[in-house]
C-alpha positions in Angstrom: -50.5 29.2 7.2 -51.8 27.0 10.0 -53.6 23.6 9.8 -57.2 23.9 9.1 -57.9 21.3 12.0 -56.2 23.7 14.5 -59.4 26.0 14.0 -61.5 22.9 15.3 -59.3 22.1 17.8 -59.1 25.5 19.2 -62.8 25.9 19.2 -62.8 22.7 21.8 -60.2 24.3 24.3 -62.7 26.0 26.7 -64.6 22.5 26.8 -61.7 21.0 28.6 -59.9 21.8 31.9 -57.1 24.0 32.3 -53.9 21.6 31.6 -52.0 20.1 28.8 -54.7 19.4 26.9 -56.0 23.0 26.8 -52.7 24.1 25.8 -52.3 21.8 23.2 -55.7 22.5 21.7 -55.2 26.5 21.9 -51.9 26.3 20.7 -51.3 27.2 17.1 -49.2 24.0 15.4 -46.1 24.2 13.3 -46.8 25.6 9.9 -47.0 23.0 7.2 -44.5 24.7 5.2 -41.8 24.6 7.9 -38.6 23.3 6.6 -37.8 19.5 8.2 -34.7 20.9 9.9 -36.7 23.4 12.0 -39.9 21.0 12.9 -40.5 20.7 16.7 -41.8 17.1 17.2 -42.6 14.9 20.3 -41.8 11.2 19.6 -44.0 9.1 21.5 -44.4 5.5 22.2 -47.2 3.7 24.5 -46.8 0.3 25.9 -50.2 -0.9 26.1 -52.2 -4.3 27.2 -53.2 -4.6 23.4 -53.9 -3.0 20.5 -57.8 -2.1 20.8 -58.0 1.4 22.2 -61.5 1.1 23.1 -61.1 -2.0 25.4 -57.3 -2.2 26.2 -55.2 0.1 28.5 -51.9 2.4 28.4 -49.7 1.3 30.7 -46.5 3.3 30.3 -45.5 6.3 27.9 -42.2 6.9 26.6 -41.5 10.4 25.4 -38.6 12.4 23.7 -38.4 15.9 22.1 -37.1 16.3 18.4 -35.8 19.5 17.6 -35.3 19.7 13.8 -32.6 17.2 13.0 -31.4 16.9 16.7 -32.9 15.0 19.5 -31.9 16.1 23.0 -31.6 13.3 25.2 -32.0 15.1 28.4 -36.0 15.2 27.4 -36.4 11.6 27.2 -39.3 10.7 29.7 -40.6 7.5 30.8 -44.2 7.3 32.7 -45.8 4.4 34.2 -49.8 4.5 34.2 -52.0 3.1 36.3 -54.6 1.0 34.8 -56.7 0.8 37.7 -56.7 -2.9 37.8 -54.2 -5.7 37.7 -53.5 -6.3 34.0 -51.4 -9.8 34.7 -49.5 -11.1 31.5 -49.9 -8.0 29.5 -47.8 -6.1 31.6 -45.1 -8.8 32.2 -44.6 -8.6 28.2 -42.9 -5.3 28.9 -41.0 -5.7 31.8 -43.4 -4.4 34.3 -45.7 -5.6 37.1 -49.2 -5.4 38.4 -47.6 -4.1 41.5 -45.3 -1.6 39.7 -48.1 0.0 37.6 -50.5 0.1 40.6 -48.0 1.2 43.1 -45.9 3.8 41.0 -48.3 4.8 38.0 -49.9 7.8 37.5 -53.8 7.9 36.6 -54.5 8.2 33.1 -55.8 11.7 33.2 -52.6 12.9 34.6 -50.7 10.7 31.9 -52.7 12.7 29.2 -51.9 16.2 30.8 -48.1 15.4 30.6 -48.3 14.0 27.1 -50.4 16.9 25.9 -48.4 19.4 27.6 -45.1 18.1 26.2 -46.9 17.9 22.6 -48.2 21.6 22.6 -46.8 23.3 19.7 -45.3 20.0 18.4 -46.0 17.5 15.9 -46.5 14.0 17.2 -43.9 11.4 16.0 -44.6 7.6 16.5 -43.8 4.2 14.9 -47.3 3.0 13.5 -48.9 6.2 14.6 -52.3 4.9 14.5 -51.9 3.2 18.1 -50.6 6.4 19.7 -53.3 8.4 18.3 -55.9 5.9 18.6 -55.3 5.7 22.2 -55.0 9.5 23.0 -58.3 10.0 20.8 -60.3 7.5 22.7 -58.7 8.6 26.0 -59.7 12.1 25.8 -63.2 11.3 24.1 -63.9 9.3 27.5 -62.7 11.8 29.8 -63.8 15.2 28.4 -66.4 14.4 25.8 -64.6 16.0 22.9 -63.0 14.5 19.9 -59.9 16.0 18.5 -57.7 15.8 15.6 -54.0 14.7 16.0 -51.6 14.8 12.9 -48.6 12.6 13.2 -45.6 11.5 11.4 -45.3 8.1 11.1 -42.1 6.2 10.6 -43.7 3.2 9.8 -45.1 4.6 6.8 -42.1 6.3 5.9 -40.2 3.1 6.2 -42.4 1.4 3.8 -41.9 4.3 1.0 -38.3 3.7 1.6 -38.8 0.2 0.9 -41.1 0.3 -2.2 -44.9 0.6 -1.7 -45.3 -1.5 -4.4 -43.0 -4.5 -3.6 -43.5 -7.7 -1.6 -41.7 -7.4 1.7 -41.1 -9.9 4.6 -44.3 -9.7 7.4 -41.7 -8.0 9.6 -39.9 -5.8 7.6 -41.8 -2.7 8.9 -41.1 -3.5 12.6 -39.0 -0.8 14.3 -36.1 -3.0 15.1 -36.1 -4.1 11.1 -36.1 -0.7 9.6 -33.7 0.3 12.1 -31.2 -2.3 11.2 -31.7 -1.4 7.4 -30.4 2.3 8.1 -27.6 1.0 10.1 -28.8 2.1 13.3 -27.5 0.3 16.7 -30.3 -2.3 18.1 -32.1 -1.4 21.4 -33.7 -3.8 23.7 -37.8 -3.6 22.8 -40.9 -3.1 25.1 -39.6 -0.1 26.8 -41.5 3.0 25.8 -38.9 5.7 26.5 -36.2 3.3 24.2 -38.7 2.9 21.6 -39.4 6.7 21.5 -36.1 7.3 20.8 -35.3 4.4 18.5 -38.5 6.0 16.6 -36.9 9.5 16.8 -33.5 8.3 15.4 -35.1 6.4 12.6 -37.2 9.4 11.6 -33.9 11.6 10.9 -32.3 8.7 8.9 -35.3 8.3 6.9 -36.2 11.9 6.4 -32.4 12.1 4.9 -32.9 9.1 2.7 -36.3 10.1 1.5 -35.3 13.8 1.0 -38.0 15.3 3.1 -38.1 19.0 2.5 -40.8 20.2 4.9 -43.5 19.1 7.4 -46.4 18.9 5.0 -44.4 16.2 2.8 -43.3 14.6 6.5 -47.3 14.5 7.1 -48.1 13.6 3.6 -46.3 10.6 3.4 -47.4 9.2 6.8 
């Protein structure tokens, strides 16, 4: 069975140029009854200049594939994105500089092409996925004038379920590093997109086991 949103997404494929986004829109998503051990995913993390997708900029994108219950480390990729102007302290927080972004970063359109090419036939996986989905949606709308659906599995929401949704928790209890510590996963340095993508992927595997997630539908429903 295909996801209903795929019908609307597929109808948009001819309205965007050839490339990653078009392939993503035209390619069927994994069936919702796919066992969790067979779901292909893309763990994605954006480093941004802020959380408002309408005003802020993506400055790097980290990605790594998740093949069911395995993470092929050779698929880990980090992409710098040229914001088109200096962003000052917003970049330094992520151990980047304006010079690096402007000299080495790819244009946003190229970054989207890479991300959607990697996402084709896969399900998005992210920690606080509203950020990645929001920035992708806004960028696609501005560049191509279309509105697309991007379903995602969210380790923040899964972590909240694992902690107990009706219980009070410390303000930082749902941070990626705190949930990883709870799961006895190693500590990684933060503010690095590809490291955070890998950290998210590892946390997902731990939470899927802890929560007893059986299918893609269940993972999405709890996200």
